C-alpha positions in Angstrom: 9.9 14.6 0.9 10.7 12.6 -1.7 14.6 12.5 -2.7 15.6 11.4 -5.9 18.7 9.5 -6.5 21.0 7.4 -8.4 21.9 4.0 -7.6 25.1 5.2 -6.8 24.0 7.7 -4.6 21.7 5.0 -2.3 24.4 2.7 -2.4 26.7 4.9 -0.8 23.6 6.5 1.8 22.9 2.8 2.3 26.6 2.0 3.2 27.1 4.9 5.6 24.0 4.3 7.5 25.0 0.5 7.8 28.7 1.4 9.0 26.8 4.0 11.4 24.3 1.3 13.0 26.7 -1.5 12.8 29.1 0.4 14.6 27.5 2.0 17.6 27.6 0.5 20.6 24.4 1.4 21.7 22.1 -0.8 19.2 18.7 0.1 21.1 19.4 3.7 21.3 17.0 6.1 19.6 19.4 7.0 17.5 19.8 3.9 15.9 16.2 3.1 16.0 15.7 6.3 13.8 18.7 5.3 11.5 17.2 1.5 11.4 14.3 3.3 10.0 15.4 5.3 7.6 17.3 2.7 6.1 14.2 0.5 6.3 12.5 3.3 3.9 15.1 3.0 1.7 15.9 -0.3 1.2 13.0 -2.6 2.7 13.1 -6.0 4.3 11.5 -8.6 2.0 8.4 -10.2 2.9 8.7 -13.4 4.1 6.2 -16.0 4.6 5.3 -17.0 8.0 6.2 -20.7 9.4 3.7 -23.0 9.7 2.4 -23.7 12.9 3.5 -26.5 15.3 0.8 -28.7 14.6 0.9 -28.1 10.3 4.4 -29.4 11.1 3.7 -32.0 12.9 0.8 -33.1 10.4 3.7 -32.6 7.6 6.2 -34.7 8.9 3.8 -37.4 10.3 2.5 -37.9 6.5 6.0 -38.5 5.3 6.3 -41.7 7.0 
C-alpha cells in the first residue's frame, strides 16, 4: 500500500502520531510499538555513524598529548 500524501498531510499525520505516542502512559505497549513503526516508515531516523570503540578513543586521546 502506497499513500500519496502532500507535505501538509504528512506533517499532520506525523503530528497526530507524535501526540498519540507521547501522550500514552503505556509507552512499551504493543499499540505504541505499532504506531512507532508506522512513524518510522513515514519519517525514518537519520543514519548515525557508529561511535569509535574504547580502544580507538584511548589511542586518539593519547596521540593528542
